[in-house]
C-alpha positions in Angstrom: 18.3 -9.7 -10.8 19.6 -7.3 -13.3 16.3 -6.4 -14.3 15.6 -4.8 -11.1 18.2 -2.2 -12.0 15.8 -0.7 -14.4 12.9 -0.5 -12.0 11.9 3.0 -10.8 9.5 4.2 -8.0 6.7 1.9 -9.3 8.0 -1.3 -8.0 8.5 0.3 -4.8 4.9 1.5 -4.5 3.8 -1.8 -5.9 5.8 -3.8 -3.2 4.7 -1.5 -0.2 1.1 -1.8 -1.3 1.5 -5.6 -0.3 2.8 -4.4 3.3 1.6 -6.1 6.6 -1.9 -4.4 6.3 -2.5 -5.9 2.8 -1.1 -9.2 3.9 -3.4 -9.2 6.9 -6.3 -8.2 4.7 -5.9 -10.4 1.9 -5.1 -13.5 4.5 -8.4 -12.7 6.4 -10.4 -12.7 2.9 -9.1 -16.0 1.8 -9.8 -17.3 5.3 -13.2 -16.1 5.6 -14.5 -16.7 2.1 -12.3 -19.0 0.4 -11.8 -18.0 -3.3 -14.7 -16.0 -3.3 -12.6 -12.6 -3.6 -10.1 -14.0 -5.8 -11.7 -12.1 -8.6 -10.7 -8.9 -7.0 -7.2 -9.2 -7.9 -7.9 -8.9 -11.7 -10.2 -6.2 -10.9 -7.8 -4.2 -8.8 -4.9 -4.2 -11.2 -6.5 -1.5 -13.9 -8.0 0.5 -11.1 -4.6 0.8 -9.2 -2.8 1.5 -12.5 -5.0 4.1 -13.8 -4.6 6.0 -10.4 -1.1 5.6 -9.7 -0.5 6.8 -13.5 -2.4 10.1 -12.8 -0.5 10.7 -9.7 2.8 10.0 -11.3 1.9 12.4 -14.2 1.0 15.0 -11.8 4.2 14.9 -10.1 6.3 14.7 -13.5 4.3 17.5 -15.3 3.9 20.0 -12.4 7.2 19.1 -10.5 5.3 19.3 -7.4 3.5 16.2 -5.2 -0.1 16.3 -4.5 0.0 18.5 -1.6 2.2 21.0 -3.5 -0.1 21.4 -6.3 -3.2 21.8 -4.2 -1.6 24.5 -2.4 -0.4 26.3 -5.5 -3.8 25.8 -7.5 -6.7 25.2 -5.0 -8.4 26.8 -2.2 -7.2 25.8 1.3 -10.0 23.9 2.4 -9.6 21.6 -0.4 -6.1 21.1 0.6 -6.8 20.6 4.3 -9.8 18.2 3.4 -7.3 16.1 1.4 -4.5 16.4 4.2 -7.3 15.6 6.9 -8.4 12.7 5.2 -5.0 11.2 4.5 -3.0 11.9 7.2 -4.9 10.1 10.0 -5.2 6.9 8.1 -1.6 6.9 7.3 -0.5 7.2 11.1 -2.9 4.4 11.8 -1.1 2.1 9.0 2.3 3.1 10.5 1.2 2.0 13.9 -0.6 -1.3 12.7 2.6 -2.1 10.8 4.9 -1.4 13.6 2.7 -3.6 15.8 2.5 -6.3 13.1 6.2 -6.3 12.9 6.3 -6.4 16.7 4.1 -9.4 16.9 6.1 -11.4 14.4 9.1 -10.9 16.2 7.6 -12.3 19.3 7.1 -15.5 17.0 10.7 -15.7 16.4 11.7 -14.9 19.8 8.9 -15.9 22.2 10.4 -14.6 25.3 11.0 -11.0 24.0 7.6 -8.9 24.4 6.2 -7.6 21.1 6.5 -3.9 22.4 10.2 -4.2 22.6 10.5 -5.3 18.9 8.3 -2.5 18.1 10.6 0.0 19.6 13.6 -1.9 18.0 12.2 -1.6 14.4 11.0 2.0 14.9 14.6 3.0 15.9 16.1 1.0 13.1 13.8 2.4 10.5 14.6 6.0 11.6 18.4 5.6 11.4 18.1 3.5 8.2 16.1 6.5 6.5 18.2 9.2 7.8 21.7 7.6 6.9 21.0 5.8 3.7 20.9 8.1 0.8 17.8 7.7 -1.6 19.6 5.4 -4.3 20.9 2.9 -1.7 17.4 3.0 -0.1 15.6 2.1 -3.4 18.2 -0.5 -4.2 17.8 -2.5 -0.7 14.0 -2.0 -1.0 13.8 -3.7 -4.5 15.4 -6.8 -3.4 13.1 -7.0 -0.2 10.2 -7.1 -2.4 11.4 -11.0 -3.2 10.3 -12.1 0.1 6.6 -12.0 -0.7 7.1 -14.4 -3.8 6.9 -17.4 -1.4 3.0 -17.1 -1.7 3.2 -18.0 -5.1 4.7 -21.6 -4.4 2.3 -22.4 -1.7 -0.4 -23.4 -3.5 1.5 -26.1 -5.7 2.5 -27.7 -2.7 -1.2 -28.0 -1.5 -3.1 -31.5 -2.4 -6.6 -29.8 -2.4 -6.0 -27.5 -5.2 -8.8 -27.7 -7.9 -7.6 -25.6 -11.0 -11.3 -25.7 -12.2 -12.4 -23.9 -9.0 -9.5 -21.5 -9.2 -9.8 -20.4 -12.8 -14.0 -20.0 -12.1 -13.3 -18.2 -9.2 -10.7 -15.9 -10.8 -13.1 -14.7 -13.5 -16.4 -14.8 -12.1 -17.3 -12.2 -9.7 -18.9 -13.7 -6.4 -20.6 -11.2 -4.2 -22.4 -11.4 -0.9 -24.6 -8.9 0.5 -23.5 -9.3 4.2 -21.6 -6.8 6.3 -18.6 -9.2 6.7 -18.3 -9.7 2.9 -18.5 -5.8 2.2 -16.0 -5.0 5.1 -13.5 -7.4 3.3 -14.4 -5.8 -0.2 -13.8 -2.3 1.1 -10.7 -3.5 3.0 -9.2 -5.0 -0.2 -9.8 -2.1 -2.5 -8.5 0.3 0.5 -5.2 -1.6 0.9 -4.7 -2.0 -2.7 -5.7 1.5 -3.9 -4.3 3.3 -0.7 -4.4 7.0 -0.4 -0.7 7.1 1.0 0.6 5.9 -2.3 -1.0 8.5 -4.2 0.9 11.0 -2.5 4.0 8.9 -2.3 4.1 8.2 -6.1 3.5 11.9 -7.4 6.6 13.0 -4.9 8.7 10.1 -6.1 8.3 11.2 -9.9 9.4 14.9 -8.7 12.5 13.3 -7.0 13.1 11.1 -10.3 12.5 14.1 -12.5 15.3 15.8 -10.5 17.7 13.1 -10.5 17.5 12.8 -14.2 17.5 16.5 -14.8 14.2 16.6 -16.6 13.4 20.2 -17.6 10.7 19.7 -20.0 8.4 16.7 -19.9 7.8 14.8 -23.4 5.7 11.8 -24.3 8.8 9.4 -24.0 9.0 10.4 -20.4 5.5 9.8 -19.7 5.4 6.5 -21.7 8.5 5.5 -19.5 6.8 6.3 -16.0 3.7 4.6 -17.3 5.5 1.3 -17.8 7.4 1.6 -14.5 3.9 2.1 -12.9 2.4 -0.8 -14.5 5.4 -3.2 -13.6 4.8 -2.0 -9.9 1.0 -2.7 -10.0 1.4 -6.3 -12.0 3.9 -7.2 -8.9 1.4 -6.1 -6.3 -1.5 -7.7 -8.1 0.2 -11.0 -8.5 1.1 -11.1 -4.7 -2.3 -10.2 -3.9 -3.9 -12.9 -5.8 -1.6 -15.6 -4.4 -1.9 -14.7 -0.6 -6.0 -14.6 -1.2 -5.5 -17.9 -3.2 -3.1 -19.7 -0.4 -5.1 -18.6 2.4 -8.2 -19.7 0.5 -6.7 -23.1 -0.2 -5.3 -23.7 3.3 -7.1 -21.9 5.8 -10.6 -21.9 4.7 -11.4 -25.7 4.1 -9.5 -26.3 7.7 -12.1 -24.2 9.4 -9.5 -21.4 10.2 -12.1 -18.9 9.2 -11.1 -15.8 10.9 -7.5 -14.8 11.4 -7.0 -13.3 14.9 -3.2 -13.6 15.5 0.0 -13.6 13.5 0.1 -17.4 14.2 -3.1 -18.2 12.6 -1.9 -16.3 9.4 1.2 -17.9 9.3 -0.5 -21.3 9.1 -1.2 -20.6 5.3 2.3 -21.2 4.5 2.4 -24.3 6.3 2.0 -27.1 3.5 5.3 -25.7 1.8 7.3 -24.8 5.2 6.1 -27.0 7.7 7.3 -25.9 11.3 9.3 -23.2 9.6 6.1 -21.5 8.4 6.2 -18.9 11.2 9.8 -18.0 10.5 9.4 -17.2 6.9 6.0 -15.6 7.4 7.7 -13.3 10.2 10.6 -12.5 7.7 8.0 -11.8 5.3 6.0 -9.2 7.4 9.4 -7.5 8.8 10.5 -7.2 4.9 7.4 -5.5 3.6 7.2 -3.7 6.8 10.7 -2.3 6.2 9.4 -1.5 2.5 6.2 0.2 3.5 6.8 2.2 6.6 9.3 4.5 5.1 6.9 4.9 2.1 4.2 5.8 4.7 6.2 8.2 6.7 7.7 9.8 3.7 4.5 10.3 1.9 3.1 12.0 5.3 6.2 13.9 5.4 6.0 15.0 1.7 2.5 16.2 2.5 3.5 18.7 5.0 6.9 19.8 3.7 5.2 20.7 0.3 2.5 22.7 2.5 5.1 24.6 4.4 7.3 24.7 1.3 10.3 23.3 3.4 13.3 21.5 2.0 12.3 17.9 1.2 13.4 14.5 -0.1 14.9 11.3 0.7 18.0 12.2 -1.3 18.8 14.9 1.1 20.9 14.7 4.4 19.1 15.3 7.9 21.1 18.9 7.8 19.6 19.8 4.5 15.9 18.8 5.2 15.9 18.7 9.0 11.8 19.6 8.9 11.1 16.6 6.5 13.1 14.0 8.7 11.5 15.4 12.0 8.1 14.9 10.3 9.2 11.4 9.8 10.3 10.7 13.0 7.3 12.2 14.6 4.9 10.1 12.5 6.8 7.0 13.6 6.7 7.9 17.3 3.0 8.5 17.0 2.6 5.1 15.1 4.6 3.4 17.7 2.2 4.9 20.6 -0.7 3.3 19.3 0.1 0.1 20.5 -0.5 1.4 24.0 -4.3 1.1 23.2 -4.0 -2.7 23.1 -5.6 -3.3 19.9 -4.7 -6.5 18.2 -2.1 -6.1 15.4 -4.4 -8.2 12.9 -7.4 -5.9 13.7 -5.4 -2.8 13.4 -4.2 -3.7 9.9 -7.3 -4.8 8.6 -9.2 -1.6 10.1 -6.5 0.4 8.3 -7.6 -1.1 5.1 -11.0 -0.5 5.7 -10.4 3.3 6.6 -8.3 3.8 3.5 -11.0 2.2 1.4 -13.9 4.7 3.0 -11.6 7.8 2.6 -10.0 7.0 -0.8 -12.8 8.1 -3.1 -12.9 11.8 -1.8 -9.0 11.7 -2.8 -9.7 10.1 -6.2 -12.2 12.6 -7.0 -9.5 15.3 -6.2 -6.9 13.6 -8.3 -9.1 13.5 -11.2 -10.0 17.0 -11.2 -6.1 18.0 -10.9 -5.5 15.5 -13.9 -8.2 17.1 -16.2 -7.1 20.7 -15.4 -5.5 22.1 -18.4 -4.2 25.1 -16.5 -2.1 22.8 -14.5 -1.6 19.5 -16.7 -1.3 21.5 -20.3 -1.2 18.8 -23.1 -0.9 16.0 -20.5 -4.3 15.8 -19.1 -6.3 12.8 -18.8 -7.1 10.9 -22.1 -10.8 9.6 -22.4 -9.6 6.0 -21.1 -8.0 7.3 -18.2 -10.9 9.2 -17.0 -13.2 6.3 -17.8 -11.0 4.2 -15.6 -10.6 6.9 -13.0 -14.3 7.6 -12.9 -14.9 3.7 -12.6 -12.7 3.3 -9.7 -14.3 6.3 -7.9 -17.8 5.1 -8.4 -16.9 1.5 -7.5 -15.3 2.3 -4.2 -17.8 4.9 -3.3 -20.5 2.1 -3.8 -18.8 -0.3 -1.6 -18.1 2.2 1.1 -21.7 3.6 1.2 -23.0 -0.1 1.2 -21.1 -1.0 4.1 -21.9 2.0 6.1 -25.6 1.4 5.4 -25.3 -2.2 6.6 -23.4 -0.8 9.6 -26.4 1.5 10.4 -29.4 -0.7 9.9 
């Protein structure tokens, strides 16, 4: 537990990456294709790390988040395009996570409608975000991350585990050129390399810089930031791997090949927890929702306050940053209103991941341009290896998204 004291924004980024949307997407991947997508966890880690490192360095070097940097150095159309692609997906993600938390609340207390739980969690989150200072928020969120580790235990309690099959699936890519497989692949890429985390990471580094009273950034600060990012991405990658592995071992062989409800998703934990699976699954979704929704609404709020040059920051009080918290409140209300459309929480969570997968390539292109702009980054522009990783991520996500669109069209 003492180790958690040394974790910075990276571990929160990594944990929020495994939000209810991620849990739903990874569970669906394992249920539909068994262990065929297990290899994506090893591919996703370096891709996540390289993009988050770029975003963090931009915030650390410039002292501004992504939106603020674009406002100061780029034409308005670039700024509006970036926000136009990021904001709607973030609102949908907030709504999907709130709906998911409401659905698992009903699993715990069947007599209470999911809508009531959704309202309760929304109000609780807003009070939580306003009245707890930044340091307390990060300390609480770090410990909530531990709820996800149960997925790393379940496979060892399952009799049907084949170590050779797991190793083979982990390191040998298996690709099916079908609409369903590409949809899951784009969803996995979208929920691991999520646009909202780009904005969040850059803004969090700005706050950390202010907290630590850093005026001039040096290479030691950059290395410390990169280690923090890597720790968060490793945590995220391990949880992603274990969820796909668990669903692939438990759900897929038993004919549960499409997860439509939270109850079906909870069955993945049954070998370890038995009838208590629904309880721990519900607590895990609620815990990750409490981690992710402040990150989602916070990233949205950072976007608009940086554009409008308003006071911002989770370490400020409501009186000091009324606009910042008002935008957070409005995003929660918008997200909450999405349940009125009657969309299944599982469908909404997976749809969010797919939308991220389609919009992320454009945002990654913008980030690559900023990270290589010497007028903005000075001596801290991307290295050759960072550019190779960034371009590969851009091309891979673009290819997957284009292939999915073509399959849907024809």
